[in-house]
C-alpha positions as CSV (number, residue, x, y, z in Angstrom):
1,M,57.3,-22.8,-33.1
2,T,55.3,-21.4,-30.0
3,T,57.1,-20.1,-27.1
4,Y,55.3,-19.9,-23.8
5,I,56.3,-17.8,-20.7
6,P,56.5,-20.2,-17.7
7,L,54.2,-20.0,-15.0
8,P,55.6,-18.1,-11.7
9,A,56.3,-20.4,-8.7
10,A,54.0,-19.1,-6.6
11,T,50.8,-19.5,-8.5
12,P,48.7,-22.5,-7.7
13,P,48.0,-25.3,-10.3
14,T,45.5,-24.4,-12.9
15,G,41.8,-25.2,-11.7
16,T,42.5,-24.6,-8.0
17,T,41.6,-20.9,-8.0
18,E,39.6,-18.3,-10.2
19,P,42.2,-15.8,-12.0
20,G,42.0,-12.5,-10.5
21,P,42.9,-9.1,-11.8
22,D,46.7,-9.6,-10.4
23,T,46.8,-13.4,-11.7
24,P,48.7,-13.8,-15.1
25,P,47.2,-16.5,-17.4
26,A,48.8,-19.9,-17.2
27,A,50.3,-19.5,-20.7
28,V,50.8,-16.5,-22.9
29,P,51.5,-17.4,-26.5
30,Q,54.3,-15.3,-28.3
31,G,53.9,-16.6,-31.8
32,P,51.5,-18.1,-34.3
33,S,49.2,-20.6,-32.9
34,T,50.2,-24.2,-33.8
35,G,47.1,-25.7,-32.2
36,T,48.7,-26.5,-29.3
37,P,46.5,-26.8,-26.2
38,G,46.4,-23.7,-23.9
39,A,47.9,-21.6,-27.0
40,Q,46.1,-18.3,-27.8
41,P,46.4,-16.5,-31.1
42,Q,47.8,-13.0,-31.3
43,P,46.0,-10.2,-33.2
44,S,46.7,-9.4,-36.5
45,S,48.8,-6.1,-37.2
46,G,46.7,-3.1,-37.3
47,T,43.7,-4.7,-35.2
48,P,42.9,-2.8,-31.7
49,Q,44.2,-4.7,-28.9
50,S,41.7,-6.2,-27.0
51,P,42.2,-7.2,-23.1
52,S,44.3,-9.9,-22.8
53,G,43.1,-12.8,-20.3
54,P,39.7,-13.6,-18.9
55,A,40.3,-11.7,-16.0
56,S,40.7,-8.4,-17.9
57,R,37.6,-9.2,-19.9
58,L,35.3,-9.7,-16.9
59,E,36.6,-6.4,-15.8
60,V,35.2,-4.7,-18.9
61,S,32.1,-6.7,-18.6
62,G,31.7,-5.4,-15.1
63,A,32.3,-1.8,-16.1
64,L,29.5,-2.5,-18.5
65,L,27.1,-3.7,-15.8
66,A,27.9,-0.9,-13.6
67,L,26.8,1.6,-16.4
68,L,23.8,-0.3,-16.7
69,R,23.2,-0.5,-12.9
70,D,23.8,3.6,-12.5
71,T,20.5,4.8,-12.3
72,A,18.9,7.7,-10.6
73,T,15.8,8.6,-8.6
74,A,13.4,11.5,-8.7
75,P,10.5,12.6,-7.0
76,R,7.1,11.6,-8.5
77,Q,3.4,11.5,-7.6
78,D,3.1,7.6,-7.0
79,P,-0.3,6.4,-5.0
80,Q,1.1,3.1,-4.1
81,L,4.5,4.2,-2.9
82,E,3.0,6.7,-0.7
83,A,1.0,4.4,0.6
84,L,4.0,1.9,1.4
85,T,6.3,4.5,3.0
86,L,3.1,6.0,5.0
87,A,2.3,2.3,6.2
88,V,6.2,2.2,7.2
89,A,6.3,5.2,8.9
90,A,3.2,4.0,11.1
91,D,5.4,1.0,12.1
92,L,2.7,-1.4,10.5
93,P,3.8,-4.9,8.7
94,V,2.7,-4.5,5.1
95,L,2.4,-7.0,2.5
96,L,2.7,-6.3,-1.2
97,W,0.7,-8.3,-3.4
98,G,1.5,-8.6,-7.3
99,E,2.3,-10.8,-10.0
100,P,5.9,-12.1,-10.4
101,G,8.6,-9.6,-12.1
102,I,6.9,-6.2,-11.7
103,G,9.4,-4.7,-9.2
104,K,8.2,-5.3,-5.5
105,T,11.8,-6.4,-4.5
106,A,12.9,-3.4,-6.4
107,A,10.9,-1.1,-4.7
108,L,11.6,-2.3,-1.5
109,T,15.7,-2.1,-2.1
110,Q,15.2,1.4,-3.2
111,L,12.9,1.9,0.0
112,A,15.5,0.7,2.2
113,T,18.3,2.9,0.4
114,T,16.3,6.1,0.6
115,L,15.4,5.7,4.2
116,D,19.2,4.5,5.1
117,L,18.0,1.3,6.7
118,P,20.1,-1.9,6.6
119,L,18.2,-4.4,4.2
120,T,17.6,-7.7,5.3
121,T,16.0,-10.3,3.2
122,V,14.4,-13.7,4.4
123,I,12.9,-15.9,1.8
124,A,10.2,-17.3,4.0
125,S,9.6,-20.3,1.8
126,V,13.2,-21.8,2.2
127,H,13.0,-21.7,6.2
128,E,12.0,-24.1,8.6
129,P,9.6,-23.2,11.8
130,S,12.4,-23.4,14.2
131,D,14.2,-20.4,12.2
132,F,11.4,-18.2,13.4
133,S,10.4,-19.5,16.4
134,G,14.0,-20.2,17.5
135,L,16.5,-23.2,17.7
136,P,16.6,-25.0,21.2
137,V,20.0,-25.0,22.8
138,I,20.7,-27.4,25.9
139,G,22.9,-25.7,28.4
140,D,24.6,-27.3,31.4
141,D,21.6,-27.7,33.6
142,P,18.5,-27.8,31.5
143,A,16.5,-28.6,34.4
144,T,17.3,-25.7,36.4
145,D,18.2,-23.2,33.6
146,G,15.7,-24.4,31.0
147,V,16.4,-24.7,27.1
148,P,16.5,-21.3,25.5
149,M,15.5,-20.5,22.0
150,A,18.5,-19.2,20.2
151,P,17.5,-16.7,17.3
152,P,19.0,-17.1,13.7
153,D,22.3,-14.7,12.7
154,W,19.8,-12.3,10.6
155,A,17.9,-11.7,13.7
156,V,21.0,-11.0,15.8
157,R,22.5,-8.7,13.2
158,L,19.4,-6.6,13.0
159,V,19.8,-6.2,17.0
160,R,23.0,-5.4,16.6
161,A,22.4,-2.3,14.0
162,G,19.4,-1.4,16.1
163,R,17.4,-0.6,12.9
164,G,16.8,-2.0,9.7
165,L,14.0,-3.1,6.9
166,L,13.2,-6.7,7.3
167,F,12.0,-8.0,4.0
168,L,9.8,-11.6,4.0
169,D,9.9,-12.6,0.4
170,E,7.8,-15.3,-1.3
171,L,5.3,-15.2,1.7
172,S,2.8,-17.1,-0.2
173,T,4.9,-19.9,-0.9
174,A,5.8,-20.6,2.8
175,P,4.0,-23.8,4.1
176,P,1.4,-23.3,6.9
177,A,3.8,-24.5,9.5
178,V,6.3,-21.7,8.8
179,Q,3.3,-19.2,8.5
180,A,2.2,-20.3,12.3
181,A,5.8,-19.8,13.4
182,L,5.6,-16.1,11.5
183,L,2.8,-15.1,13.7
184,R,4.8,-14.0,16.8
185,L,7.6,-12.5,14.7
186,V,4.8,-10.2,12.3
187,L,2.9,-9.1,15.6
188,E,5.5,-9.2,18.5
189,R,8.7,-8.5,16.7
190,R,10.3,-11.7,18.3
191,V,12.4,-14.4,17.1
192,G,12.9,-16.9,19.7
193,A,13.9,-15.4,23.0
194,L,15.2,-12.1,20.9
195,R,13.1,-9.0,20.6
196,L,13.6,-7.1,17.2
197,P,14.4,-3.1,18.1
198,P,11.9,-0.5,17.7
199,G,13.9,0.8,14.4
200,V,13.1,-2.4,12.6
201,R,10.4,-2.4,10.0
202,I,8.7,-5.4,8.3
203,V,7.7,-5.7,4.9
204,A,6.7,-8.6,3.0
205,A,5.9,-9.7,-0.6
206,A,3.7,-12.3,-2.2
207,N,2.5,-13.7,-5.4
208,P,-1.2,-14.8,-5.7
209,R,-1.6,-18.3,-5.5
210,S,-2.2,-18.8,-8.9
211,S,1.4,-17.4,-10.0
212,A,3.2,-18.5,-6.9
213,A,5.3,-21.4,-7.1
214,D,3.7,-24.3,-5.3
215,G,1.8,-21.6,-3.6
216,W,-0.6,-21.7,-0.3
217,E,-3.3,-19.3,0.8
218,L,-2.1,-17.1,3.6
219,S,-3.6,-18.4,7.1
220,P,-6.3,-15.9,8.3
221,P,-4.4,-15.1,11.7
222,L,-1.0,-14.1,9.7
223,A,-3.4,-12.3,6.9
224,N,-4.9,-10.2,9.4
225,R,-1.8,-8.8,11.0
226,F,-0.5,-7.0,7.8
227,V,-1.6,-4.0,5.7
228,H,-2.3,-5.6,2.4
229,L,-1.5,-3.2,-0.6
230,Q,-1.9,-4.4,-4.1
231,W,1.1,-3.8,-6.1
232,A,0.8,-3.0,-9.9
233,H,3.2,-1.9,-12.4
234,D,2.7,1.9,-14.0
235,P,4.1,1.7,-17.8
236,D,5.1,5.4,-17.2
237,V,7.2,4.4,-14.5
238,V,8.6,1.4,-16.1
239,V,9.5,3.3,-19.4
240,R,11.1,6.3,-17.3
241,G,12.9,3.8,-15.1
242,L,14.3,1.9,-18.0
243,G,15.5,5.1,-19.1
244,G,17.5,5.6,-15.9
245,V,15.3,7.4,-13.6
246,W,13.1,5.7,-11.0
247,P,10.4,7.1,-8.8
248,R,11.7,8.3,-5.2
249,A,10.3,7.0,-1.9
250,V,10.1,9.4,0.6
251,L,8.8,9.5,4.1
252,P,5.6,11.3,4.7
253,T,5.9,14.9,6.3
254,L,3.9,15.0,9.4
255,D,2.4,18.3,10.8
256,A,3.6,18.7,14.3
257,D,0.8,21.2,14.9
258,R,-2.3,18.7,13.7
259,L,-1.0,15.4,15.6
260,P,-4.0,15.8,18.3
261,E,-6.2,16.9,15.9
262,A,-5.2,13.7,13.8
263,V,-5.7,11.4,16.3
264,A,-9.0,12.8,17.7
265,F,-10.5,12.7,14.2
266,A,-9.3,8.9,13.7
267,R,-10.7,7.8,16.7
268,R,-14.0,9.8,16.2
269,A,-14.2,8.4,12.5
270,V,-13.5,4.8,13.4
271,C,-15.6,4.8,16.8
272,G,-18.5,6.6,15.0
273,L,-19.0,4.1,12.1
274,L,-18.6,1.1,14.3
275,G,-20.6,2.5,16.6
276,A,-23.4,2.7,14.0
277,R,-22.6,-0.3,12.3
278,P,-21.7,-3.0,15.0
279,A,-21.6,-5.7,12.6
280,L,-18.2,-4.3,11.0
281,V,-16.2,-4.8,13.7
282,H,-15.4,-8.6,13.0
283,Q,-16.4,-10.3,9.9
284,L,-14.3,-13.5,9.1
285,P,-14.9,-14.0,5.4
286,S,-16.3,-17.4,4.5
287,T,-14.0,-18.4,1.6
288,E,-10.4,-19.6,2.1
289,A,-9.2,-17.0,-0.5
290,R,-10.8,-13.8,1.2
291,R,-9.4,-14.9,4.6
292,G,-5.8,-14.7,3.2
293,G,-6.2,-11.0,2.6
294,A,-7.6,-7.7,4.2
295,W,-10.9,-8.5,6.4
296,P,-12.2,-6.3,9.6
297,S,-11.4,-7.2,13.1
298,P,-10.7,-5.3,16.3
299,R,-6.8,-5.7,15.4
300,S,-7.4,-4.4,11.7
301,W,-9.8,-1.6,12.7
302,D,-6.9,-0.4,15.1
303,M,-4.5,-0.1,12.0
304,A,-7.1,1.3,10.2
305,L,-7.5,4.4,13.0
306,C,-3.7,4.5,13.2
307,L,-3.3,5.0,9.2
308,T,-6.0,7.4,9.4
309,A,-4.1,9.5,11.9
310,F,-1.1,9.5,10.0
311,A,-2.8,9.9,6.6
312,T,-4.5,13.2,8.3
313,A,-1.2,14.5,9.8
314,A,0.6,13.9,6.6
315,G,-2.1,15.6,4.7
316,V,-1.8,12.6,1.8
317,S,-4.5,12.3,-1.1
318,R,-7.8,10.4,-0.8
319,D,-6.4,7.6,-3.2
320,V,-3.7,6.9,-0.5
321,L,-6.0,6.8,2.4
322,S,-8.3,4.5,0.2
323,M,-5.5,2.1,-0.5
324,L,-4.7,2.1,3.1
325,V,-7.9,1.6,4.8
326,R,-9.1,-0.9,2.2
327,G,-5.8,-2.9,2.6
328,T,-6.7,-3.3,6.5
329,V,-10.3,-4.0,6.7
330,G,-11.2,-5.1,3.2
331,D,-12.8,-3.2,0.2
332,G,-16.5,-3.5,1.6
333,P,-15.8,-2.1,5.2
334,G,-13.3,0.2,3.4
335,L,-15.2,1.7,1.4
336,E,-18.2,2.3,4.2
337,F,-15.5,4.0,6.5
338,L,-14.3,6.5,3.4
339,S,-18.2,7.5,2.9
340,Y,-18.5,7.8,6.7
341,L,-15.6,10.2,6.4
342,D,-17.3,12.1,4.0
343,R,-20.5,12.6,5.9
344,M,-18.3,13.6,8.9
345,D,-17.3,16.6,6.8
346,L,-20.9,17.8,6.2
347,P,-22.3,20.7,7.7
348,D,-24.3,20.8,10.9
349,P,-28.1,20.9,9.6
350,E,-28.8,23.2,12.5
351,D,-26.3,25.3,11.4
352,L,-27.7,25.5,8.0
353,L,-31.3,26.0,9.1
354,A,-29.9,29.1,11.5
355,D,-28.7,31.0,8.3
356,P,-30.2,29.5,5.2
357,E,-29.6,32.8,3.3
358,N,-25.6,32.5,3.9
359,A,-25.3,28.7,3.9
360,E,-22.4,27.2,2.4
361,L,-23.6,23.6,0.7
362,P,-20.9,21.3,-0.3
363,G,-20.1,21.3,-3.8
364,R,-20.0,17.5,-4.7
365,G,-23.5,16.3,-5.6
366,D,-23.7,13.2,-3.4
367,L,-22.5,15.4,-0.6
368,R,-25.1,18.2,-1.2
369,Q,-27.6,15.5,-1.6
370,A,-26.7,14.1,2.1
371,A,-26.6,17.6,3.5
372,L,-30.1,18.6,2.0
373,D,-31.4,15.3,3.3
374,A,-29.8,15.7,6.9
375,V,-31.9,19.5,7.0
376,V,-35.1,17.8,6.0
377,A,-34.8,15.0,8.7
378,A,-33.8,17.8,11.1
379,V,-37.0,19.4,10.4
380,R,-39.0,16.0,10.7
381,A,-37.5,15.6,14.3
382,R,-38.6,19.2,15.2
383,P,-41.3,20.5,12.8
384,E,-41.7,24.2,13.4
385,R,-43.1,26.7,11.1
386,E,-39.9,28.8,11.4
387,R,-37.6,25.9,10.7
388,W,-39.9,24.6,7.8
389,D,-39.7,28.2,6.3
390,A,-35.7,28.1,6.6
391,A,-35.8,24.7,5.0
392,W,-37.4,26.3,2.1
393,A,-35.2,28.9,1.7
394,L,-32.0,26.6,2.1
395,L,-33.5,24.6,-0.6
396,A,-34.0,27.6,-2.8
397,R,-30.7,28.7,-2.4
398,A,-29.3,25.2,-3.2
399,A,-31.3,25.4,-6.6
400,S,-29.5,28.9,-7.8
401,T,-25.9,27.2,-7.0
402,G,-26.3,23.6,-8.1
403,A,-28.3,20.9,-9.9
404,P,-32.3,20.9,-9.3
405,D,-32.6,17.3,-9.5
406,L,-31.0,17.0,-6.2
407,L,-34.1,18.8,-4.8
408,V,-36.7,16.6,-5.9
409,V,-36.7,14.3,-3.0
410,P,-36.1,16.6,-0.4
411,A,-38.8,19.0,-1.8
412,Q,-41.5,16.2,-1.7
413,T,-40.6,15.2,1.8
414,L,-40.4,18.9,3.2
415,A,-44.0,19.2,1.5
416,S,-45.5,16.6,3.1
417,L,-44.5,18.0,6.6
418,R,-46.6,21.2,6.0
419,R,-49.0,21.8,8.9
420,D,-52.8,23.1,7.5
421,D,-51.9,26.4,9.5
422,W,-48.6,27.2,7.7
423,E,-48.9,29.5,4.5
424,V,-46.9,28.4,1.8
425,P,-43.4,30.6,1.4
426,E,-42.7,32.4,-1.6
427,S,-39.6,30.6,-2.1
428,I,-41.4,27.6,-3.2
429,E,-42.5,29.4,-6.3
430,G,-39.2,29.4,-7.9
431,L,-38.8,25.9,-6.7
432,A,-41.6,24.6,-8.5
433,G,-40.4,25.1,-11.8
434,A,-36.7,23.7,-11.5
435,V,-38.8,20.6,-9.8
436,S,-41.2,20.4,-12.7
437,V,-38.6,20.2,-15.0
438,S,-36.3,17.9,-13.2
439,R,-39.3,15.4,-13.0
440,R,-40.2,15.6,-16.8
441,A,-36.5,15.0,-17.8
442,D,-36.9,11.9,-15.6
443,R,-39.9,10.7,-16.9
444,A,-38.9,11.3,-20.4
445,K,-35.9,9.2,-19.6
446,A,-37.9,6.4,-18.6
447,R,-39.8,6.3,-21.4
448,A,-37.0,6.4,-23.9
449,F,-35.3,3.5,-21.9
450,T,-38.8,1.6,-22.2
451,M,-39.0,2.3,-25.8
452,T,-35.3,1.3,-26.6
453,G,-35.7,-2.1,-24.4
454,A,-39.2,-2.6,-26.6
455,S,-37.4,-2.3,-29.8
456,R,-35.0,-4.9,-29.2
């Protein structure tokens, strides 16, 4: 016969509360089980004692889960994480695009922890438009006082904290009405009659429409308010993270002495490109899918200018700057802007012509070609014998320090500028062989390509 310990009088009836660590089980058998309902068998002699009761077993499960979640972080070169932290430092809304399950939410959680910012997550797709535009609250005399729009509780918490990271998740599953309500929140940081404090940063995440649950394309006005970053998983980062060490998000270190220089450089770059290419100021894409991404507008160029200044002051890599610029104005205009930045770093052709023997030419082939073309263009604009001779001396120096194939076009153009009374400089003799070899190599390559095509 099995004997049971009676339930204490203060314990509520079974089924009204979940057993906790201090709550004894309803009945503990004191002998072998006879099949009576509620009875539990005792372990046999010599067997290690297991935790008694569901609550104790859950404690052990919790301990195991705690060990699994106990991970560390370490510095690691990660361009997409650098781009995210730089955009957050610049106080620009960021939208992470990526397939489900690649760690967008985990990256933002870790970012908030590293920056010591309270994380507030709002699932955009499960909210009504009034949750972002404010709920009307009728007072005693609405005809006199009006009807204020009350903000939701998460916005009030952010205002009380004075800072935080607002995470708008599942943005691509939010219907158009909710996206319209988000416009003022993302750009003006207003929720109803409440304005979020400057210490709040906004980051959103979205899945492509093809992999989103009942997904929508982003509306052009909402898409144009974000810095779009394509979030992809790195197998090495995943393997290392599953082993217990994830990359650490670190805010960029801005050089205080370079701030004025960085702003001047960014303004000169953006204004110089748009002055030469006014068609890039505003280009609304023709397709719905591309309108939901990054595209150029005065607003997005302003963000690109801000990010260029931050990237210059922080000294980030070219890959990080490329992600940020293309994430604001799109791939085509972004790559054109990056190419313009390269040309801004080219030496002044007049400086090269003034001292060709000691001129420092760019090491990269495309930049060297552009510098030589600029020198020839300067001679064409003001053709003088001394400048023509200096250009040939510069080409000779380029031939001795780089690939000769870059000299073919500049040499032909410069030769066409010769006047009848100008003597041929001696430096041309050294160039003739290099140019001739390069041209013969080009002709041989063309013949080989023609023969290969004919054999097919």
